[in-house]
C-alpha positions as CSV (number, residue, x, y, z in Angstrom):
1,X,28.6,47.3,153.7
2,X,25.6,45.2,152.8
3,X,23.6,43.8,155.7
4,X,23.0,40.0,155.6
5,X,20.3,38.0,157.4
6,X,21.4,34.4,158.1
7,X,18.7,31.8,157.9
8,X,19.0,28.0,158.5
9,X,18.0,25.2,160.9
10,X,19.5,24.8,164.4
11,X,23.0,23.6,164.2
12,X,23.6,24.9,160.6
13,X,26.3,27.3,161.9
14,X,24.6,30.8,161.8
15,X,25.9,32.0,165.1
16,X,29.4,30.5,164.5
17,X,29.5,32.3,161.1
18,X,28.3,35.5,162.8
19,X,31.2,35.3,165.3
20,X,33.7,34.5,162.5
21,X,32.4,37.4,160.3
22,X,32.8,39.8,163.3
23,X,36.3,38.5,164.1
24,X,35.3,37.1,167.5
25,X,36.5,34.0,169.3
26,X,34.4,31.1,168.2
27,X,32.4,29.7,171.1
28,X,29.1,27.8,171.2
29,X,26.1,30.1,171.9
30,X,22.5,29.0,171.3
31,X,20.6,31.8,169.6
32,X,17.3,32.3,171.4
33,X,16.0,35.4,169.6
34,X,16.9,37.5,166.5
35,X,20.2,39.3,167.0
36,X,20.9,42.5,165.1
37,X,24.5,43.6,164.5
38,X,25.9,46.3,162.3
39,X,25.9,44.2,159.1
40,X,24.5,40.8,160.3
41,X,21.1,39.6,161.4
42,X,21.4,36.2,163.2
43,X,18.2,34.3,163.5
44,X,17.2,31.2,165.6
45,X,17.0,28.0,163.7
46,X,13.6,27.3,165.1
47,X,12.3,30.2,162.9
48,X,13.3,28.2,159.8
49,X,12.1,24.9,161.2
50,X,8.7,25.9,162.4
51,X,6.0,26.9,159.8
52,X,4.4,29.5,162.0
53,X,7.7,31.2,162.9
54,X,8.8,31.2,159.3
55,X,6.6,34.2,158.6
56,X,8.8,36.2,160.9
57,X,11.8,35.5,158.8
58,X,10.1,37.1,155.8
59,X,9.5,40.2,157.8
60,X,13.1,40.3,159.2
61,X,14.5,39.8,155.7
62,X,13.2,43.4,154.8
63,X,15.8,44.7,157.2
64,X,18.6,43.2,155.2
65,X,20.2,43.7,151.7
66,X,21.0,40.1,151.3
67,X,19.4,36.8,152.5
68,X,21.9,34.0,153.3
69,X,20.5,30.5,153.3
70,X,22.8,28.3,155.4
71,X,23.0,24.5,154.8
72,X,25.5,22.4,156.6
73,X,27.6,20.1,154.4
74,X,26.6,17.3,156.8
75,X,22.8,17.6,156.2
76,X,21.0,14.5,155.1
77,X,18.3,16.6,153.4
78,X,17.6,20.2,152.5
79,X,15.3,22.4,154.6
80,X,14.6,24.6,151.6
81,X,12.1,23.8,148.8
82,X,12.9,24.3,145.2
83,X,12.8,27.9,143.9
84,X,12.1,29.4,147.4
85,X,14.3,32.4,146.6
86,X,11.6,34.0,144.4
87,X,9.6,34.5,147.6
88,X,12.0,37.2,148.7
89,X,12.6,40.5,147.0
90,X,16.3,40.6,148.1
91,X,19.3,38.9,146.7
92,X,19.7,35.4,148.1
93,X,23.0,33.6,148.5
94,X,23.7,30.1,149.6
95,X,26.2,29.3,152.3
96,X,27.5,25.8,152.8
97,X,28.9,25.4,156.3
98,X,30.9,22.7,158.1
99,X,32.8,21.9,154.9
100,X,35.7,20.2,156.7
101,X,33.6,17.8,158.7
102,X,34.6,14.2,158.0
103,X,30.9,13.5,157.1
104,X,30.7,16.6,154.9
105,X,29.3,16.5,151.3
106,X,29.6,20.2,150.3
107,X,28.8,19.7,146.7
108,X,25.5,18.0,147.6
109,X,24.5,20.9,149.8
110,X,25.5,23.3,147.1
111,X,23.3,21.5,144.6
112,X,20.3,21.7,147.0
113,X,21.0,25.5,147.5
114,X,21.1,26.0,143.7
115,X,17.8,24.0,143.4
116,X,16.4,26.4,145.9
117,X,17.4,29.3,143.6
118,X,20.7,30.5,145.0
119,X,23.0,31.6,142.2
120,X,26.0,32.5,144.4
121,X,27.3,29.8,146.8
122,X,29.9,30.3,149.5
123,X,31.8,27.4,151.1
124,X,32.6,28.0,154.8
125,X,34.3,26.5,157.7
126,X,33.8,29.2,160.3
127,X,36.0,27.6,163.0
128,X,39.0,27.4,160.6
129,X,38.1,30.7,158.9
130,X,37.8,29.2,155.5
131,X,35.6,31.2,153.2
132,X,34.8,33.9,155.7
133,X,36.8,36.5,153.9
134,X,34.9,35.7,150.7
135,X,31.6,36.6,152.3
136,X,33.1,39.8,153.8
137,X,34.4,40.7,150.4
138,X,31.0,40.1,148.9
139,X,29.3,42.2,151.5
140,X,31.8,45.0,150.8
141,X,31.5,44.8,147.0
142,X,28.9,47.5,146.8
143,X,31.0,50.0,148.7
144,X,34.0,49.3,146.4
145,X,31.8,49.8,143.3
146,X,30.5,53.1,144.7
147,X,34.0,54.3,145.4
148,X,35.0,53.3,141.8
149,X,32.0,55.1,140.3
150,X,32.7,58.2,142.3
151,X,36.4,58.2,141.2
152,X,35.3,57.9,137.6
153,X,32.9,60.9,138.0
154,X,35.6,63.0,139.7
155,X,38.1,62.4,136.9
């Protein structure tokens, strides 16, 4: 399974998504430091929101196969500048969270993530479980491709 680092501002839903991806009960938990799990790196929002701490995210991204930029569908602006994904030598995906909120505008958030350079966008409501399996399938793709290649070679 690919390892993903989740990056986004405070309140974007990184920890809630982490709990959903792990199949845990969803409960509020403020992330105070970088949390490493088997296939997920959950980062504090302050790292993305504070220029000086942003450098740490670049270093932590080297521990992952995929960078996930989270943007809540309720955001009035994007935290990410245009074409930011070229700064990372990892695949970068966009994750639009909180898609079922009454104030949500998921398509606007997806446009902002595409402008940032994300080619693949996931739409997620972690509390309802919407879109969580899509991310898990994506993280498992490499393993399925490897099994498929091995099966072809053994035939």
